[in-house]
C-alpha positions in Angstrom: -52.9 47.2 24.3 -55.7 45.2 26.2 -57.5 42.6 24.5 -60.9 44.9 25.4 -59.7 47.9 23.6 -58.5 46.0 20.8 -62.1 44.6 19.4 -63.2 48.4 20.2 -61.1 49.8 17.6 -57.7 50.1 19.8 -58.7 53.4 20.8 -57.9 55.1 17.7 -59.0 58.6 16.8 -61.7 59.0 14.0 -61.2 61.9 12.0 -65.4 63.2 11.7 -66.3 65.3 8.4 -68.1 67.7 8.6 -71.7 68.5 7.6 -71.0 70.2 4.4 -68.2 67.3 2.8 -71.8 64.8 4.0 -74.5 66.8 1.9 -71.9 66.9 -1.0 -71.6 63.4 -0.9 -75.4 62.7 -0.3 -75.7 64.6 -3.2 -73.2 63.5 -5.6 -74.9 59.9 -4.4 -78.2 60.9 -5.3 -76.8 62.4 -8.9 -75.4 58.9 -9.7 -78.9 57.3 -8.3 -80.9 59.6 -10.9 -78.7 58.5 -13.6 -79.2 54.7 -13.2 -82.4 55.3 -13.0 -82.6 57.1 -16.5 -80.6 53.7 -17.8 -83.2 51.8 -16.5 -85.8 53.1 -17.8 -84.3 52.8 -20.7 -83.2 49.3 -20.9 -87.7 48.8 -20.0 -88.5 50.8 -22.5 -85.9 48.8 -25.0 -87.4 45.6 -23.8 -90.6 46.8 -24.0 -90.3 47.4 -28.0 -88.1 44.1 -28.0 -91.2 42.0 -26.7 -94.2 43.9 -28.4 -91.6 43.5 -31.8 -91.3 39.6 -31.1 -94.8 39.5 -30.4 -96.0 40.7 -33.7 -93.6 38.6 -35.4 -94.1 35.2 -33.8 -98.0 34.6 -34.9 -96.8 31.0 -35.1 -96.9 30.0 -31.6 -100.3 32.4 -31.1 -102.2 30.6 -33.5 -100.6 27.0 -32.5 -101.2 28.2 -28.3 -104.7 28.7 -28.5 -105.7 25.8 -31.1 -107.8 23.1 -29.6 -108.6 19.7 -30.4 -112.1 19.3 -31.5 -112.5 15.1 -31.4 -111.1 14.1 -27.5 -111.9 18.0 -26.6 -108.1 17.9 -24.6 
């Protein structure tokens, strides 16, 4: 086998899948992506609820964060 053929794949025959198989693969991939999308939405909602819960209970940081020194205006 020549060096040129070796780099091009060795002249091997590649099996082409039919259009039906390709459509099935795409539909399976779409379903998988939709499931992942739903999982991400659930995780985002959980994180938002967690952040809201912590923002309500962590008032000390909020109070001291807005406090300003009146003597030196820092």
